[in-house]
C-alpha positions in Angstrom: 41.5 166.5 139.7 40.7 162.9 138.7 40.8 160.5 141.7 43.4 157.7 141.5 42.0 154.3 140.7 42.9 152.7 144.1 42.6 155.7 146.4 41.5 154.7 149.9 42.2 151.0 149.2 44.7 148.7 150.8 46.7 146.0 149.0 48.9 143.2 150.1 51.7 142.1 147.7 53.9 139.1 148.5 57.4 138.5 147.1 57.6 142.2 146.5 61.2 143.1 147.4 62.2 143.2 143.8 61.0 142.2 140.3 57.4 141.7 139.5 56.1 142.1 143.0 58.0 145.3 143.5 56.5 146.8 140.4 53.0 145.6 141.3 53.3 147.3 144.7 54.8 150.4 143.1 52.0 150.8 140.6 49.3 150.3 143.2 50.8 153.0 145.4 51.2 155.3 142.4 47.4 154.8 141.8 46.7 155.8 145.4 46.6 152.6 147.3 48.2 151.9 150.7 50.4 148.8 150.5 51.8 146.1 152.7 54.9 144.8 151.0 56.1 141.3 151.9 59.5 139.7 151.1 61.3 136.8 152.7 64.3 139.0 153.4 63.7 141.7 156.0 66.3 144.1 154.6 64.9 143.8 151.0 61.3 144.3 152.2 62.3 147.4 154.1 64.3 148.9 151.3 61.6 148.3 148.7 58.9 149.8 150.9 60.9 152.8 151.6 61.7 153.4 147.9 58.1 153.1 146.9 56.8 155.3 149.7 59.4 157.9 148.8 58.6 157.8 145.1 54.8 157.7 145.3 54.0 159.4 148.6 51.6 156.6 149.4 51.9 154.5 152.6 53.9 151.4 151.9 55.1 149.3 154.8 57.3 146.2 154.9 56.3 142.8 156.3 59.1 140.2 156.1 58.3 136.5 156.3 58.3 133.2 154.5 54.9 132.7 152.9 55.3 128.9 153.2 54.5 129.5 156.9 50.7 129.7 157.2 51.1 131.8 160.4 53.0 134.4 158.4 50.4 134.8 155.7 47.6 135.1 158.2 49.6 137.7 160.0 50.0 139.7 156.8 46.3 140.2 156.6 46.1 141.0 160.3 48.9 143.6 159.9 47.3 145.2 156.9 43.9 145.6 158.6 45.5 146.8 161.9 47.6 149.4 160.0 45.2 150.6 157.4 41.8 149.6 158.7 40.8 147.5 155.8 41.9 145.1 153.0 40.7 145.4 149.4 43.2 143.6 147.2 45.5 140.6 147.8 48.2 139.7 145.3 49.8 136.3 145.9 53.0 136.8 144.0 55.7 135.1 146.1 57.0 132.0 144.4 60.0 129.7 144.1 61.4 128.5 140.7 62.9 125.1 141.1 64.8 123.4 138.2 65.5 119.7 138.3 65.8 116.5 136.3 62.6 114.5 137.1 64.6 111.3 137.5 66.8 112.8 140.2 64.4 115.4 141.8 64.6 115.3 145.6 61.6 115.2 148.0 63.0 118.2 149.9 63.0 120.3 146.7 59.5 119.2 145.9 58.2 120.0 149.4 59.8 123.4 149.2 58.4 124.5 145.9 55.0 123.2 146.7 55.0 124.8 150.1 55.9 128.3 148.8 53.9 128.3 145.5 50.8 126.4 146.6 50.5 126.4 150.3 51.6 130.1 150.6 49.2 131.2 147.9 46.3 129.0 149.1 46.3 130.1 152.7 47.0 133.8 151.9 44.0 133.7 149.6 42.0 132.1 152.3 43.0 134.7 154.9 42.3 137.5 152.6 38.9 136.0 151.6 37.9 135.6 155.2 38.7 139.3 155.8 36.7 140.3 152.7 33.7 138.3 153.8 33.8 139.7 157.3 34.1 143.3 155.8 31.1 142.7 153.6 32.4 144.8 150.7 34.0 142.0 148.6 37.6 142.1 147.4 40.0 141.0 144.7 42.5 138.2 144.8 45.2 137.8 142.1 47.4 134.7 141.9 50.7 134.7 140.0 50.8 131.8 137.6 53.2 131.3 134.7 53.3 130.3 131.1 54.9 127.1 132.4 51.4 126.2 133.7 50.4 126.2 130.0 53.4 124.8 128.2 56.0 122.2 129.1 59.6 123.5 129.8 62.4 121.1 130.4 63.3 120.5 134.1 60.4 122.5 135.4 58.0 119.6 136.2 57.3 120.5 139.8 57.3 124.3 139.2 55.0 124.0 136.2 52.7 121.7 138.1 52.3 124.3 140.9 51.5 127.1 138.5 48.9 125.0 136.6 47.4 124.2 140.0 47.0 127.9 140.9 44.9 128.4 137.8 42.7 125.5 138.8 42.4 126.9 142.3 41.1 130.2 140.8 38.5 128.5 138.7 37.4 126.3 141.6 37.1 129.2 144.1 34.8 131.1 141.9 32.0 128.9 143.3 32.7 129.8 146.9 33.9 133.4 146.6 31.5 134.9 144.2 28.5 135.0 146.6 30.7 137.3 148.8 31.6 139.7 146.0 35.1 138.4 145.8 36.9 137.8 142.4 39.9 135.6 142.0 42.1 135.5 138.9 45.6 134.7 137.7 48.2 136.5 135.8 50.6 134.1 133.9 53.9 135.9 133.0 56.1 134.8 130.2 59.8 135.7 130.0 60.1 138.7 132.3 63.2 140.9 132.6 63.8 140.9 136.4 67.0 141.2 138.5 66.7 137.5 139.3 66.7 136.5 135.6 69.4 139.0 134.6 71.6 137.7 137.4 71.3 134.3 135.9 71.8 135.5 132.3 73.1 138.9 131.4 71.7 138.4 127.8 68.3 137.3 129.1 66.4 140.1 127.5 68.0 139.8 124.1 68.0 136.0 124.1 64.3 135.8 124.9 63.4 138.8 122.7 64.4 136.8 119.7 62.0 134.0 120.5 58.9 136.0 121.4 56.6 136.9 118.6 56.3 140.6 119.5 60.1 140.8 119.4 60.6 141.9 123.0 60.9 140.2 126.4 58.2 141.1 128.9 58.8 143.9 131.4 57.7 143.9 135.0 55.4 146.9 134.2 53.5 144.7 131.7 52.7 142.2 134.4 51.8 144.9 136.9 49.3 146.5 134.5 47.5 143.2 134.1 47.3 142.8 137.9 45.9 146.3 138.4 43.4 145.7 135.6 42.1 142.6 137.4 41.8 144.6 140.7 40.1 147.6 139.1 36.3 148.3 139.0 36.0 147.6 135.3 37.0 144.0 135.9 34.2 143.3 138.4 32.7 140.6 136.2 36.0 138.8 135.4 36.7 135.9 137.8 38.3 132.5 137.5 40.4 133.5 134.6 44.1 133.5 133.7 45.6 136.4 131.7 48.7 135.3 129.9 51.2 138.1 129.4 53.9 136.6 127.2 54.1 138.5 123.9 52.6 135.5 122.2 55.3 133.0 123.3 52.8 130.3 124.2 51.6 130.2 120.6 54.9 128.6 119.6 56.9 128.1 122.8 60.5 128.0 121.6 63.1 127.4 124.3 66.5 129.2 124.2 69.7 127.3 124.6 70.5 128.1 128.2 72.1 126.5 131.2 69.3 125.7 133.5 69.5 124.2 136.9 69.5 126.8 139.7 66.9 127.5 142.3 65.6 131.0 142.8 63.2 132.6 145.2 61.4 135.9 145.2 
């Protein structure tokens, strides 16, 4: 029997109660990993972890908490190591999408999106890297960027700024992490069909499918496959990069006629 790609490995996935993060955790567990699944809502984290463990048979435990709190992200690493004895992969997926007219954007909204998207990812990556260095066997960090870090979208100035910053963070940390056998990369999703997006627009999949060159909106499984690729052995020499998974959307970047303006959090 062929051994699963991530057998005997431990992964942390934040913002994994639903959507992209859930599918990332599910695919890691299906490939043999043990997972610590984080979500800001305790009940959602618990339900997701139970569902994944039941489906895959792999250990998947919930760890609720707000990644904007540095103590929370440091505790995630501590919990993973205490429960599973090691940490091999860290996926910084949790993020907040914040729409707003630049002329009227409030400092509180700015602070919140920056604290979740940047501070949460930065200090989780730091905590994971410290553990990887202490373990001496290296590790993989994957940050969740966005096509909005590559192309301008109306009313997403703060959000797009944070996603572009994550890609610069990955490039910069190549210099400090590579000597310790740690790779760091980004996945930049395009228009992904998630419960969050469908809740906002029931026609989301069809609406975006018409604007994406391949003719279909992106599925969470497409993003998860890219994340697992960056964590797999064959990607050992890939670091500081961003893989855009958008069906070709960034080549033209058309925007659908939609009513934007709500705030969403993973």
